[in-house]
C-alpha positions as CSV (number, residue, x, y, z in Angstrom):
1,M,-26.1,43.6,-42.1
2,R,-23.2,45.6,-40.9
3,I,-22.6,44.8,-37.2
4,L,-20.2,46.5,-34.7
5,I,-18.9,44.3,-31.9
6,T,-17.1,45.8,-29.0
7,G,-14.5,43.5,-27.3
8,I,-14.5,41.6,-30.6
9,H,-11.1,39.9,-30.0
10,G,-12.2,38.3,-26.7
11,F,-13.6,34.8,-26.1
12,V,-17.2,35.5,-26.8
13,G,-16.4,38.0,-29.6
14,G,-14.2,35.6,-31.4
15,N,-16.8,32.9,-31.3
16,L,-19.5,35.3,-32.6
17,V,-17.3,36.3,-35.5
18,R,-17.0,32.7,-36.6
19,T,-20.8,32.4,-36.5
20,L,-21.8,35.7,-38.1
21,Y,-19.1,36.6,-40.6
22,K,-20.6,34.4,-43.5
23,D,-23.9,36.4,-43.5
24,H,-22.9,39.8,-42.1
25,E,-20.2,42.5,-42.4
26,L,-18.4,42.7,-39.1
27,Y,-16.5,45.6,-37.5
28,G,-14.8,45.7,-34.2
29,L,-14.2,48.2,-31.4
30,D,-11.5,47.0,-29.0
31,I,-8.3,48.0,-27.1
32,V,-6.4,45.6,-29.3
33,Y,-7.0,45.5,-33.1
34,P,-5.1,42.8,-34.9
35,E,-6.3,41.5,-38.2
36,A,-8.8,38.6,-37.8
37,A,-10.6,36.4,-40.3
38,G,-14.1,37.6,-40.8
39,V,-13.5,41.1,-39.3
40,T,-13.5,43.9,-41.9
41,T,-11.8,46.4,-39.6
42,T,-11.2,46.9,-35.9
43,F,-11.2,50.4,-34.5
44,N,-9.9,51.6,-31.1
45,W,-12.1,53.5,-28.7
46,E,-10.6,56.8,-29.8
47,E,-11.6,56.2,-33.4
48,M,-15.4,55.8,-32.9
49,D,-16.0,58.7,-35.3
50,S,-14.5,56.6,-38.1
51,V,-16.8,53.6,-37.6
52,P,-19.0,53.3,-40.7
53,R,-22.8,53.1,-40.6
54,V,-24.0,49.9,-38.9
55,E,-27.4,48.3,-38.4
56,A,-26.6,46.6,-35.1
57,I,-24.2,47.0,-32.1
58,I,-23.2,44.1,-29.8
59,H,-21.5,45.4,-26.6
60,L,-19.2,42.8,-25.1
61,A,-16.3,44.9,-23.8
62,G,-15.9,45.3,-20.1
63,K,-13.9,44.4,-17.0
64,A,-14.3,40.7,-16.2
65,H,-15.0,39.4,-12.7
66,D,-11.7,39.2,-10.8
67,T,-12.1,36.2,-8.5
68,R,-8.9,37.1,-6.7
69,N,-10.4,40.4,-5.6
70,T,-7.3,42.4,-6.6
71,T,-9.1,44.9,-8.8
72,G,-10.1,48.3,-7.4
73,S,-13.7,49.5,-7.4
74,Q,-12.9,52.4,-9.7
75,S,-11.5,50.2,-12.4
76,Y,-14.8,48.2,-12.6
77,F,-16.9,51.3,-12.8
78,D,-14.6,53.3,-15.1
79,I,-14.6,50.4,-17.6
80,N,-18.0,48.7,-17.3
81,I,-20.0,51.9,-17.0
82,G,-17.6,54.2,-18.9
83,L,-17.5,52.1,-22.1
84,T,-21.3,51.5,-21.9
85,I,-21.9,55.2,-21.8
86,K,-19.7,55.7,-24.8
87,I,-21.1,53.0,-27.0
88,F,-24.8,53.5,-26.0
89,D,-24.7,57.2,-26.6
90,F,-23.1,56.4,-30.0
91,F,-25.9,54.0,-30.7
92,L,-28.7,56.5,-29.8
93,Q,-27.1,59.1,-32.1
94,S,-26.5,56.6,-34.9
95,D,-28.7,54.9,-37.5
96,A,-28.2,51.5,-35.8
97,E,-31.5,49.7,-35.1
98,K,-30.4,47.1,-32.5
99,F,-28.2,47.2,-29.4
100,I,-27.3,44.1,-27.5
101,F,-25.6,44.5,-24.1
102,F,-23.9,41.6,-22.3
103,S,-24.5,42.2,-18.6
104,S,-24.3,39.3,-16.1
105,V,-26.5,37.3,-13.8
106,K,-24.2,38.7,-11.1
107,A,-25.9,42.0,-11.7
108,I,-28.9,40.5,-9.9
109,A,-27.6,38.1,-7.2
110,D,-24.4,36.5,-6.0
111,T,-26.4,33.7,-4.4
112,V,-29.9,32.3,-5.3
113,A,-32.2,32.5,-2.3
114,G,-35.0,30.4,-3.7
115,D,-35.1,27.4,-6.1
116,I,-34.1,29.4,-9.3
117,L,-33.2,32.9,-10.3
118,S,-35.8,34.7,-12.4
119,E,-36.0,38.1,-14.0
120,K,-38.5,39.1,-11.4
121,E,-35.8,39.1,-8.7
122,I,-34.9,42.6,-7.3
123,P,-31.3,43.2,-8.1
124,K,-29.0,43.0,-5.0
125,P,-25.4,42.5,-6.3
126,Q,-22.8,42.2,-3.6
127,T,-19.6,42.2,-5.7
128,L,-18.1,45.2,-7.3
129,Y,-18.3,43.4,-10.7
130,G,-22.0,42.8,-10.3
131,Q,-22.7,46.3,-9.1
132,S,-20.8,47.8,-12.0
133,K,-22.8,45.7,-14.5
134,L,-26.1,46.7,-12.9
135,A,-25.0,50.3,-13.0
136,A,-24.3,49.9,-16.7
137,E,-27.8,48.4,-17.2
138,Q,-29.4,51.3,-15.3
139,Y,-27.6,53.8,-17.5
140,I,-29.1,52.2,-20.6
141,L,-32.5,52.1,-19.1
142,S,-32.3,55.7,-17.8
143,R,-31.4,56.9,-21.3
144,L,-34.3,54.9,-22.8
145,N,-36.6,56.7,-20.4
146,D,-35.1,60.1,-21.2
147,N,-37.2,61.3,-24.1
148,D,-34.7,64.0,-25.3
149,H,-31.8,61.5,-25.1
150,H,-29.4,64.2,-23.9
151,S,-26.5,62.7,-21.8
152,P,-26.9,63.4,-18.1
153,T,-23.9,64.4,-16.1
154,I,-22.2,61.2,-15.0
155,T,-20.1,60.7,-11.9
156,L,-18.5,57.2,-12.0
157,Q,-18.7,56.2,-8.3
158,P,-19.6,52.7,-7.1
159,N,-23.1,53.4,-5.8
160,D,-24.3,56.1,-8.1
161,Y,-26.7,53.9,-10.1
162,L,-27.8,51.5,-7.3
163,K,-30.9,53.4,-6.3
164,P,-33.9,51.1,-5.7
165,E,-36.3,53.3,-7.7
166,T,-34.2,52.6,-10.9
167,C,-33.9,48.9,-10.5
168,N,-37.2,47.9,-12.2
169,L,-37.2,50.2,-15.2
170,K,-38.1,48.5,-18.4
171,P,-36.8,49.5,-21.8
172,A,-39.1,51.9,-23.7
173,T,-40.2,51.1,-27.2
174,L,-37.9,53.0,-29.5
175,N,-39.1,52.5,-33.1
176,P,-37.3,51.3,-35.0
177,K,-34.6,50.8,-32.3
178,K,-34.5,47.7,-30.2
179,V,-32.4,47.2,-27.1
180,Y,-31.6,43.9,-25.5
181,I,-29.9,43.5,-22.1
182,L,-28.6,39.9,-21.7
183,R,-27.6,38.5,-18.3
184,P,-25.6,35.3,-19.0
185,C,-24.4,32.8,-16.4
186,M,-21.0,31.3,-17.0
187,I,-20.4,31.0,-20.7
188,H,-18.1,28.2,-21.8
189,G,-16.7,26.9,-25.1
190,P,-13.5,26.4,-27.1
191,G,-10.9,29.1,-26.1
192,N,-12.6,29.7,-22.7
193,K,-10.3,30.4,-19.8
194,G,-11.3,30.5,-16.1
195,N,-12.5,28.3,-13.3
196,L,-13.5,25.4,-15.6
197,N,-9.9,25.2,-16.8
198,L,-8.6,25.2,-13.2
199,L,-10.9,22.3,-12.3
200,F,-10.0,20.5,-15.5
201,S,-6.3,20.8,-14.6
202,L,-7.0,19.2,-11.2
203,V,-8.7,16.2,-12.8
204,Q,-5.9,15.9,-15.4
205,K,-3.4,15.6,-12.5
206,N,-5.5,12.9,-10.9
207,I,-6.1,15.1,-7.9
208,P,-9.3,13.8,-6.1
209,W,-12.3,16.0,-5.8
210,P,-12.9,16.0,-2.0
211,L,-16.4,17.6,-2.0
212,G,-18.4,14.8,-3.5
213,N,-20.7,14.8,-0.5
214,F,-22.0,18.2,-1.5
215,E,-24.6,17.7,-4.3
216,N,-24.9,21.2,-5.8
217,H,-26.2,22.2,-9.2
218,R,-25.4,25.2,-11.4
219,S,-26.5,26.8,-14.6
220,F,-24.0,27.2,-17.4
221,C,-24.3,28.5,-21.0
222,S,-22.7,26.9,-24.0
223,I,-21.2,29.4,-26.5
224,D,-23.2,27.6,-29.2
225,N,-26.4,28.6,-27.5
226,V,-25.1,32.2,-27.1
227,N,-24.3,32.3,-30.8
228,F,-27.8,31.1,-31.6
229,I,-29.4,33.7,-29.4
230,I,-27.5,36.5,-30.9
231,Q,-28.4,35.4,-34.4
232,Q,-32.1,35.3,-33.5
233,L,-31.9,38.8,-31.9
234,I,-30.0,40.2,-34.9
235,E,-32.1,38.6,-37.7
236,K,-35.6,38.6,-36.3
237,N,-38.0,41.2,-35.0
238,I,-38.0,40.5,-31.3
239,P,-39.2,43.1,-28.8
240,S,-36.8,44.9,-26.6
241,G,-36.2,43.3,-23.2
242,I,-34.0,42.1,-20.3
243,F,-33.2,38.4,-20.6
244,Q,-31.3,35.8,-18.6
245,V,-29.1,33.5,-20.7
246,A,-28.5,29.9,-19.7
247,D,-28.7,26.3,-20.9
248,D,-31.9,24.4,-20.3
249,Q,-30.3,21.8,-18.0
250,F,-28.3,22.2,-14.8
251,L,-25.0,20.4,-14.0
252,S,-23.6,19.4,-10.6
253,T,-19.9,19.7,-9.8
254,N,-19.7,16.0,-9.4
255,Q,-21.1,15.6,-13.0
256,L,-18.5,18.1,-14.2
257,V,-15.6,16.2,-12.6
258,T,-17.0,12.9,-14.2
259,L,-17.3,14.5,-17.6
260,M,-13.8,15.9,-17.4
261,A,-12.4,12.5,-16.4
262,E,-14.3,10.9,-19.3
263,S,-12.9,13.5,-21.8
264,L,-9.4,12.6,-20.6
265,G,-10.0,8.8,-20.7
266,K,-9.6,8.7,-16.9
267,K,-11.6,7.4,-14.0
268,A,-13.2,10.2,-11.9
269,H,-11.7,10.4,-8.4
270,I,-14.5,11.8,-6.2
271,W,-14.2,11.6,-2.4
272,N,-17.4,11.7,-0.4
273,L,-15.9,13.1,2.8
274,N,-18.1,13.9,5.8
275,Q,-19.6,17.4,5.4
276,K,-19.2,18.3,9.1
277,L,-15.5,17.4,8.8
278,I,-15.1,19.5,5.7
279,R,-16.8,22.5,7.3
280,K,-14.6,22.3,10.4
281,F,-11.6,22.2,8.2
282,A,-12.9,25.3,6.3
283,K,-13.3,27.1,9.6
284,A,-9.7,26.3,10.5
285,G,-8.8,27.7,7.1
286,D,-10.3,31.0,8.1
287,L,-8.0,31.2,11.1
288,L,-4.9,29.8,9.4
289,H,-5.4,31.4,6.0
290,L,-5.5,28.1,4.2
291,P,-6.7,27.7,0.6
292,L,-10.0,26.2,1.8
293,N,-12.0,28.5,4.0
294,T,-15.7,29.0,4.7
295,E,-16.2,31.5,1.9
296,R,-14.4,29.4,-0.7
297,L,-16.3,26.3,0.5
298,K,-19.6,28.1,0.0
299,K,-18.7,29.1,-3.5
300,L,-17.6,25.6,-4.4
301,T,-20.7,23.9,-3.0
302,E,-23.6,26.3,-3.4
303,S,-26.3,25.9,-6.1
304,Y,-26.9,28.7,-8.6
305,L,-29.8,27.9,-11.0
306,V,-30.9,30.4,-13.6
307,S,-34.2,30.5,-15.5
308,N,-34.1,31.1,-19.3
309,Q,-37.9,30.9,-19.8
310,K,-38.4,34.5,-20.6
311,L,-35.8,34.4,-23.3
312,K,-37.2,31.2,-24.9
313,N,-40.7,32.8,-24.9
314,A,-39.4,35.9,-26.7
315,L,-37.5,33.7,-29.3
316,G,-40.6,31.5,-29.7
317,I,-38.7,28.2,-29.0
318,E,-39.3,25.4,-26.5
319,E,-35.7,24.5,-25.8
320,M,-32.2,25.7,-26.6
321,P,-30.5,24.0,-29.5
322,I,-27.6,22.6,-27.5
323,N,-28.1,20.3,-24.5
324,A,-26.0,21.3,-21.5
325,I,-24.1,18.1,-21.3
326,D,-23.3,18.1,-25.1
327,G,-22.2,21.7,-24.9
328,M,-19.9,20.9,-21.9
329,K,-18.4,17.9,-23.6
330,K,-17.5,20.0,-26.6
331,T,-15.8,22.5,-24.3
332,L,-13.9,19.8,-22.4
333,N,-12.8,18.1,-25.6
334,S,-11.3,21.4,-26.7
335,F,-9.4,21.6,-23.3
336,R,-8.0,18.1,-23.9
337,E,-6.9,19.0,-27.5
338,N,-4.9,22.0,-26.1
339,I,-3.0,20.0,-23.4
């Protein structure tokens, strides 16, 4: 197949190329377009008319979550909605049969109220990043329900697409077109940069983890499982749908610190300090503007569990091919090799 991948030179895109290039002809659409092994040609966004006929489009490009909160709202919406409008309209007008959009679990919820996040949850994103991803989803769904497929007038403002009546739309059946909206949790693997790297750096420097008394659990997703999912969606006849993407097992932060120490050949330094004492210190951090405040403490210690059952049902599998611990070990070993 000929496949077009937007954001092809990013972390996920680069890994997909290494998985798909042997069996498929790959083209890229990106703001940078260096030559890359396995990529026939990369076009910039002004050259979309030059893209050859493709059978599938994977839309990765977007504005990533800025944990420092320095990105303005308009930037999220201009990029995450704007690029989605461009590429999805291109898809509808093309001969391509499959469209895969990488959204985020943050389009649904920033915190999980119950035991686990499922696709039945009503979207209530609190961050600009999550809101922009949900808005991009809703644009796709609105076009699928627009029978004449003419582009509506778009005003890219933060709350334009966050209307409750559009939150539960489901993709229409477009024969032979198929549309998949994927909501991954944190994807990790070789070449990944982000919060995992920061925690790994602390462990490498023998800095103790002081929050060992908080036993939280989180969902992650190995890049190998992501690659497997994309291969299945590309190569099999799977119905359109919205799917959460996660490993089968959950990991606690204490487990992560231990795995990081093991990958470095070190002993894990985990301090089980009194929770009340830590919370008091965090409240002081609110007043004194210290690195640890109540908001950061919440993010570091909360659980965020994501169900992947709907996706496994659609793929016809009982479990993901890569175990969460094995996938994390592979990622951490790659961090160690790059020290």
